[in-house]
C-alpha angles and dihedrals in degrees: 000000000000119000134200127199112188129139128189117189133173120185145101130291114253093205142004115286114268110218127193133165131238118231087262092054102256114144120239120192125194117200138165124219125198110211119196125215121189121196141154119252121224090262091059094254115139112234135176130208127193125213119197114211127187114226130189126200129189142210118339091358089059091050094050089048091052092049103047109020123082134172105296097022112139115233144167115221123188119189146101140292119253129182115217120198131186144150118258105239093208100047099021090228123135116253134192142180136186114223139164120253103210119225101165127030130188122187109218130196127037137291116296123229113268098004136097090234113127131177142145118211125160132134125302095038095287085148134170123219105014114180128183129187109219123206094255091050094264122141136205130197135184138097127299135219124018093311099080107210131175144251114259114285126213130220097044094278117154117247113269112253094204117084116251119229093232133347122230088280099056094253119127127204122286097237101107109133093001121123122189088252091061093062111094097213 
Protein backbone atom coordinates (compact mmCIF):
# COMPACT_ATOMS: atom_id res chain seq x y z
CA UNK A 1 0.00 0.00 0.00
CA UNK A 2 1.32 3.43 -0.94
CA UNK A 3 1.60 6.15 1.65
CA UNK A 4 1.80 9.92 1.50
CA UNK A 5 2.99 12.23 4.28
CA UNK A 6 2.34 15.90 3.46
CA UNK A 7 1.15 18.72 5.72
CA UNK A 8 0.20 22.28 4.79
CA UNK A 9 -0.44 24.79 7.58
CA UNK A 10 -1.23 28.48 7.61
CA UNK A 11 -1.30 30.29 10.92
CA UNK A 12 0.50 32.63 13.29
CA UNK A 13 3.60 31.97 15.37
CA UNK A 14 2.82 31.63 19.08
CA UNK A 15 6.38 32.53 20.12
CA UNK A 16 9.65 33.69 18.59
CA UNK A 17 11.62 30.95 16.82
CA UNK A 18 14.12 29.18 19.08
CA UNK A 19 17.32 28.39 17.18
CA UNK A 20 20.11 26.03 18.18
CA UNK A 21 22.98 24.49 16.24
CA UNK A 22 24.02 20.87 15.75
CA UNK A 23 27.63 19.87 16.52
CA UNK A 24 28.35 20.11 12.78
CA UNK A 25 27.01 23.69 12.70
CA UNK A 26 23.61 23.18 11.05
CA UNK A 27 20.84 25.46 12.36
CA UNK A 28 17.66 23.98 13.84
CA UNK A 29 14.66 26.20 14.62
CA UNK A 30 11.71 25.19 16.77
CA UNK A 31 8.49 27.15 16.37
CA UNK A 32 4.85 26.74 17.21
CA UNK A 33 1.97 27.81 14.99
CA UNK A 34 -1.62 28.50 15.99
CA UNK A 35 -4.01 27.39 13.23
CA UNK A 36 -7.60 28.66 13.49
CA UNK A 37 -10.65 26.82 12.23
CA UNK A 38 -14.05 28.52 12.05
CA UNK A 39 -17.20 26.47 11.81
CA UNK A 40 -20.92 26.60 12.48
CA UNK A 41 -22.24 24.35 15.25
CA UNK A 42 -25.45 22.33 14.90
CA UNK A 43 -27.38 25.09 16.68
CA UNK A 44 -26.23 27.69 14.11
CA UNK A 45 -23.72 29.33 16.43
CA UNK A 46 -20.41 30.34 14.84
CA UNK A 47 -17.45 28.84 16.68
CA UNK A 48 -13.71 28.89 16.35
CA UNK A 49 -11.16 26.35 17.50
CA UNK A 50 -7.40 26.72 17.62
CA UNK A 51 -4.89 23.94 17.02
CA UNK A 52 -1.31 24.45 18.17
CA UNK A 53 1.29 22.71 16.03
CA UNK A 54 5.02 22.30 16.74
CA UNK A 55 7.26 22.82 13.70
CA UNK A 56 10.98 22.23 13.20
CA UNK A 57 13.01 23.86 10.42
CA UNK A 58 16.56 22.93 9.44
CA UNK A 59 19.63 24.61 7.93
CA UNK A 60 19.12 27.86 5.98
CA UNK A 61 15.35 27.67 6.44
CA UNK A 62 15.89 27.81 10.22
CA UNK A 63 18.18 30.84 9.89
CA UNK A 64 15.67 32.68 7.70
CA UNK A 65 12.86 31.99 10.17
CA UNK A 66 15.02 33.26 13.02
CA UNK A 67 15.89 36.43 11.12
CA UNK A 68 12.44 37.41 9.85
CA UNK A 69 9.73 35.72 11.96
CA UNK A 70 8.50 36.86 15.37
CA UNK A 71 5.64 35.97 17.67
CA UNK A 72 2.39 36.68 15.82
CA UNK A 73 3.95 36.51 12.33
CA UNK A 74 1.62 34.91 9.77
CA UNK A 75 3.32 32.05 7.95
CA UNK A 76 2.59 29.14 5.61
CA UNK A 77 4.51 25.91 6.23
CA UNK A 78 4.54 22.84 4.01
CA UNK A 79 6.25 19.71 5.25
CA UNK A 80 5.75 16.24 6.71
CA UNK A 81 4.65 14.73 10.00
CA UNK A 82 7.27 13.14 12.22
CA UNK A 83 6.83 11.21 15.49
CA UNK A 84 9.55 11.86 18.07
CA UNK A 85 9.97 9.40 20.95
CA UNK A 86 12.29 9.58 23.97
CA UNK A 87 12.61 8.50 27.56
CA UNK A 88 12.09 11.19 30.20
CA UNK A 89 15.33 11.40 32.21
CA UNK A 90 13.53 12.46 35.40
CA UNK A 91 10.66 9.97 35.46
CA UNK A 92 11.97 7.23 33.18
CA UNK A 93 8.67 7.21 31.26
CA UNK A 94 8.48 6.95 27.49
CA UNK A 95 7.34 10.21 25.91
CA UNK A 96 6.40 11.08 22.35
CA UNK A 97 5.15 13.98 20.28
CA UNK A 98 3.97 14.55 16.76
CA UNK A 99 5.43 17.56 14.94
CA UNK A 100 5.85 18.94 11.44
CA UNK A 101 9.24 19.01 9.74
CA UNK A 102 8.98 22.11 7.54
CA UNK A 103 10.31 21.82 4.00
CA UNK A 104 8.79 24.98 2.50
CA UNK A 105 8.07 28.23 4.33
CA UNK A 106 6.29 31.29 3.00
CA UNK A 107 6.08 34.46 5.06
CA UNK A 108 2.66 36.06 4.76
CA UNK A 109 1.48 39.57 5.48
CA UNK A 110 3.33 42.79 4.94
CA UNK A 111 6.28 44.50 6.52
CA UNK A 112 5.89 45.36 10.18
CA UNK A 113 6.75 48.82 11.46
CA UNK A 114 10.30 49.07 12.72
CA UNK A 115 11.43 45.61 11.66
CA UNK A 116 13.23 44.02 8.76
CA UNK A 117 10.42 41.52 8.15
CA UNK A 118 9.22 41.55 4.58
CA UNK A 119 6.57 39.34 3.10
CA UNK A 120 3.99 39.53 0.44
CA UNK A 121 0.95 37.43 0.91
CA UNK A 122 -2.33 37.95 -0.76
CA UNK A 123 -4.79 35.71 -2.45
CA UNK A 124 -3.90 33.57 -5.40
CA UNK A 125 -0.43 32.78 -4.11
CA UNK A 126 1.01 36.19 -4.87
CA UNK A 127 3.26 35.65 -1.89
CA UNK A 128 6.33 37.25 -0.53
CA UNK A 129 9.29 35.37 0.86
CA UNK A 130 8.98 31.78 -0.32
CA UNK A 131 11.70 29.44 0.87
CA UNK A 132 12.09 25.82 -0.10
CA UNK A 133 14.49 23.26 1.26
CA UNK A 134 15.66 21.03 -1.57
CA UNK A 135 17.03 17.52 -1.01
CA UNK A 136 20.66 18.57 -1.65
CA UNK A 137 20.39 21.46 0.84
CA UNK A 138 19.77 24.05 -1.86
CA UNK A 139 17.26 26.83 -1.39
CA UNK A 140 15.08 28.94 -3.56
CA UNK A 141 13.41 32.23 -2.89
CA UNK A 142 11.04 34.44 -4.74
CA UNK A 143 7.36 35.08 -5.05
CA UNK A 144 4.80 32.61 -6.19
CA UNK A 145 1.70 32.71 -8.33
CA UNK A 146 0.98 35.48 -10.74
CA UNK A 147 1.64 38.14 -8.14
CA UNK A 148 5.40 38.15 -8.37
CA UNK A 149 6.58 39.11 -4.92
CA UNK A 150 10.09 39.41 -3.65
CA UNK A 151 12.44 37.82 -1.20
CA UNK A 152 12.91 39.65 2.09
CA UNK A 153 14.97 42.80 1.92
CA UNK A 154 17.10 44.29 4.65
CA UNK A 155 17.55 47.84 5.78
CA UNK A 156 13.87 48.77 5.84
CA UNK A 157 13.80 49.55 2.13
CA UNK A 158 10.44 49.18 0.40
CA UNK A 159 10.03 46.37 -2.10
CA UNK A 160 10.77 47.40 -5.66
CA UNK A 161 7.72 47.77 -7.86
CA UNK A 162 9.59 47.18 -11.11
CA UNK A 163 10.20 43.61 -12.19
CA UNK A 164 13.87 42.54 -12.04
CA UNK A 165 15.36 40.74 -15.03
CA UNK A 166 16.60 37.81 -12.94
CA UNK A 167 16.96 37.16 -9.23
CA UNK A 168 20.13 35.82 -7.63
CA UNK A 169 19.13 32.28 -8.61
CA UNK A 170 18.76 33.04 -12.31
CA UNK A 171 14.98 32.88 -12.24
CA UNK A 172 13.03 35.75 -13.69
CA UNK A 173 9.50 36.85 -12.86
CA UNK A 174 6.59 34.72 -14.01
CA UNK A 175 4.81 37.49 -15.89
CA UNK A 176 5.42 36.61 -19.53
CA UNK A 177 2.12 36.82 -21.38
CA UNK A 178 0.15 38.09 -18.36
CA UNK A 179 -1.73 41.35 -18.42
CA UNK A 180 -3.21 43.06 -15.36
CA UNK A 181 -6.69 42.24 -16.67
CA UNK A 182 -5.85 38.51 -16.59
CA UNK A 183 -5.30 38.46 -12.82
CA UNK A 184 -8.54 37.46 -11.03
CA UNK A 185 -8.04 39.62 -7.91
